[in-house]
C-alpha positions in Angstrom: 28.0 64.1 -30.9 29.8 64.4 -27.5 26.6 63.6 -25.4 25.8 60.4 -27.6 29.7 59.3 -27.3 29.4 59.5 -23.2 26.1 57.5 -23.3 27.8 55.0 -25.4 30.8 54.8 -23.0 28.2 54.4 -20.0 26.4 51.7 -22.0 29.7 49.6 -22.6 31.0 50.2 -19.2 27.3 48.9 -17.7 27.7 46.0 -20.2 31.2 45.3 -19.0 30.2 45.3 -15.4 27.1 42.8 -16.2 29.4 40.4 -18.0 31.8 40.5 -15.0 28.7 39.5 -12.8 27.5 36.7 -15.0 30.8 35.3 -15.2 31.3 35.2 -11.4 27.8 34.1 -10.9 28.4 31.3 -13.4 31.4 30.3 -11.4 29.5 30.3 -8.1 26.5 28.3 -9.6 29.2 25.8 -10.6 30.5 25.6 -7.1 26.9 25.1 -5.9 26.2 22.2 -8.4 29.6 20.7 -7.2 28.6 20.9 -3.6 25.1 19.3 -4.2 26.3 16.7 -6.3 28.7 15.5 -3.4 25.8 15.8 -0.8 25.3 12.8 1.3 22.7 12.7 4.1 23.4 13.1 7.8 25.1 10.0 9.0 23.9 7.9 6.4 20.7 7.2 8.2 18.6 7.4 4.7 19.8 7.4 1.1 17.8 10.2 -0.1 16.2 13.2 1.6 12.6 13.6 1.0 11.2 17.2 0.7 7.5 18.1 0.7 6.1 21.1 -1.0 2.9 22.4 0.3 1.3 25.6 -0.6 -1.7 27.3 -2.2 -3.0 26.5 -5.7 -0.6 28.4 -8.0 1.9 29.2 -5.3 4.9 27.5 -7.7 5.3 24.2 -6.1 5.5 22.1 -9.3 7.3 25.0 -11.0 10.0 24.7 -8.1 10.7 21.1 -9.0 10.7 21.8 -12.9 13.5 24.6 -11.9 15.5 22.5 -9.7 15.6 19.8 -12.3 16.5 22.2 -15.1 19.5 23.4 -13.3 20.7 19.7 -13.0 19.8 19.0 -16.4 21.5 22.0 -17.8 18.4 23.1 -19.8 15.0 24.3 -19.1 12.4 21.3 -18.4 8.8 21.1 -17.4 8.3 17.5 -16.4 5.5 18.6 -13.9 2.6 20.3 -15.3 1.9 23.6 -13.7 -1.6 24.9 -12.7 -3.1 28.4 -12.8 -3.7 30.9 -9.7 -7.4 29.3 -9.7 -7.3 25.7 -10.7 -4.8 22.8 -9.2 -3.4 20.8 -11.8 -1.5 18.5 -9.4 -4.1 15.8 -8.4 -1.6 12.8 -8.0 0.9 12.8 -5.4 4.3 12.7 -6.9 7.5 11.7 -5.7 10.1 13.1 -8.2 13.5 11.8 -8.2 16.2 14.1 -9.7 19.1 12.9 -12.0 22.4 14.7 -12.5 22.2 15.2 -16.4 20.0 13.1 -18.8 21.7 10.0 -18.2 23.5 10.8 -14.7 23.2 9.3 -11.4 20.5 9.7 -9.2 20.7 12.6 -6.7 20.1 12.0 -3.0 17.1 13.9 -2.7 13.5 13.6 -3.9 10.8 16.7 -4.3 7.4 15.6 -3.2 4.7 17.7 -4.8 1.1 17.6 -3.5 -2.3 18.9 -4.5 -2.7 22.7 -3.8 -4.3 23.9 -0.6 -7.5 25.7 -1.0 -9.2 28.1 1.7 -12.5 26.5 1.0 -13.3 23.0 2.8 -14.0 20.1 0.2 -11.4 21.9 -2.4 -7.9 21.3 -2.7 -5.5 18.9 -0.6 -7.8 17.4 2.1 -6.0 18.1 5.5 -6.8 14.9 6.7 -4.2 13.5 4.3 -1.5 15.7 5.6 -0.2 13.5 8.6 -0.2 10.4 6.5 2.0 12.2 3.9 4.6 13.4 6.5 4.8 9.8 8.1 5.2 8.2 4.8 2.2 6.4 4.4 1.3 8.0 0.8 2.6 6.0 -2.3 3.9 7.9 -5.3 0.9 8.4 -7.7 -1.8 8.2 -5.3 -4.8 10.1 -6.6 -6.1 12.9 -3.9 -9.6 13.6 -3.2 -10.5 16.7 -1.5 -13.6 14.9 0.0 -11.9 11.8 1.1 -8.6 11.1 2.6 -6.7 8.2 2.3 -7.0 5.6 5.1 -5.1 2.5 6.0 -8.0 0.2 4.1 -6.6 1.8 0.8 -4.8 -1.1 -1.1 -1.7 1.0 -1.8 -1.6 2.4 1.6 2.2 2.2 3.1 1.3 0.7 6.7 5.0 0.4 8.0 6.9 3.3 6.7 10.4 3.4 7.5 12.6 6.5 7.9 13.3 6.7 4.1 9.6 6.9 3.5 9.2 9.8 5.8 9.2 13.3 4.8 12.3 15.0 6.2 11.7 18.5 5.6 8.7 20.7 4.6 8.8 23.6 2.3 5.5 26.1 2.8 5.4 27.7 -0.8 3.9 30.8 -1.2 3.7 33.6 -4.1 5.5 36.6 -2.6 2.9 38.8 -4.3 -0.1 37.3 -2.5 1.4 36.5 1.1 0.1 39.9 2.4 -3.5 39.3 1.1 -4.0 35.4 2.5 -7.3 34.8 3.8 -7.9 34.1 7.4 -9.2 30.5 6.4 -6.0 29.9 4.2 -3.6 31.3 7.4 -5.7 28.8 9.6 -5.0 25.9 7.4 -1.1 26.9 7.3 -1.3 27.0 11.2 -2.9 23.4 11.5 -0.3 22.2 9.2 2.5 23.7 10.8 1.4 22.4 14.1 1.1 18.8 12.5 4.8 19.4 11.3 6.2 20.6 14.7 4.3 17.6 16.0 6.3 15.1 14.1 9.4 17.3 14.9 10.2 17.4 11.1 12.1 20.2 9.9 10.5 23.3 7.8 11.3 26.4 5.7 8.9 28.8 3.9 9.8 29.4 0.5 8.6 32.5 -1.4 8.1 32.3 -5.2 7.8 34.6 -8.2 10.3 37.0 -6.5 10.9 39.6 -9.8 13.9 41.5 -8.3 15.8 38.1 -8.1 19.0 39.7 -9.2 18.9 42.3 -6.3 18.1 39.5 -3.7 21.6 38.1 -4.0 24.4 40.1 -2.1 27.3 41.0 -4.3 29.4 37.9 -3.0 26.3 35.7 -4.1 26.5 34.0 -0.4 23.4 35.5 1.2 20.3 36.8 0.2 19.3 40.6 0.8 16.1 41.3 2.6 15.2 44.2 0.2 12.6 46.8 1.2 10.2 45.1 -1.6 10.2 41.9 0.2 10.6 42.8 3.7 6.9 43.1 4.8 6.2 39.6 3.3 9.2 38.1 5.1 8.0 39.6 8.2 4.4 38.4 7.9 5.4 34.8 7.3 7.6 35.2 10.1 4.8 36.5 12.3 2.0 34.1 10.8 3.6 30.8 11.4 6.8 31.5 13.7 9.2 30.4 11.2 12.8 32.1 11.8 13.8 34.7 9.4 16.9 32.5 8.3 14.3 29.7 7.1 12.5 32.2 4.9 13.9 31.8 1.6 13.2 33.5 -1.9 13.3 31.9 -5.3 12.3 32.7 -8.8 11.3 29.7 -10.7 11.6 29.2 -14.4 8.2 29.6 -16.2 8.6 30.9 -19.8 12.2 31.2 -20.2 13.7 29.0 -22.8 17.5 29.4 -21.4 18.8 29.1 -18.0 20.2 32.1 -16.2 23.2 31.7 -13.6 21.8 34.3 -11.3 18.2 32.4 -11.1 20.3 29.0 -10.6 22.1 30.2 -7.7 18.9 31.2 -6.0 17.3 27.9 -6.7 20.5 25.8 -5.7 20.9 27.9 -2.6 17.3 27.4 -1.4 17.5 23.4 -2.2 20.9 23.3 0.1 19.3 25.1 2.8 16.4 22.6 2.7 19.0 19.8 2.8 20.7 21.2 5.9 17.3 21.8 7.7 16.9 17.8 6.7 20.0 16.9 8.0 19.5 19.0 11.5 16.2 16.7 11.5 17.9 13.4 11.1 20.6 14.3 13.7 18.1 15.2 16.1 16.2 11.9 16.0 16.0 9.8 19.2 18.2 6.6 18.9 15.3 4.2 18.9 14.3 5.8 15.6 17.5 5.8 13.9 17.2 1.7 13.7 15.5 2.4 10.2 18.1 2.6 8.2 17.6 2.9 4.5 
């Protein structure tokens, strides 16, 4: 009887601690939402930031968009169709705008979703499409072809993209559970893409998805991410593979099968988005003067 009572008291104590944590997390989540709702791109050079999601099939690109939209909608949504680990569902280039609530104002950032990368040639996103995507030449709903990249002769090709059409930040999306097992061909593709991104001077981050221990990733103050032992090797691998600063390697757990939002998950999603916007602002602030004539 005494042992059962002690176990009950411990369980009540644990429940109370969890409730306090969720309450504090909800408050912090609401603060992040307010900050992002009030966000404006650096120096008013563009009206909205464009973030490109690039990664292998099944890495969580479309799921990340769905997750961001879910947080701002206040409930789980699945606008973008999600593929499996083997088959890319995304064949159209999508420029997804985001609204604050169902009938709210448009937010000043969009997420651009692309076809998944594949290690084999002639499968997945064509590498020759990437420079045109970065420059803003590819229109929304363009149908990708693994064998035939877009060219200036395509009727929908944007021949004179302005600064607002360009990509301002690239997010390399990777499943944290498969980072250490990427094939040499896939690594070579990422390095080729990263070289293009660097040549354009575009901001970049790496986004590690499917972080199952997301509640342990956040420090107690919710302000920083822990580099837990379960993710340390993956973080260092990405850092070494693409020479991405560790501060630009972010972790998230997307909404997949859940029906309800979780404030701890929301904090990671919003913190990642904020970091992408800050990187994009750095890119805009660093633009040569002659390129800032292209005001949105």
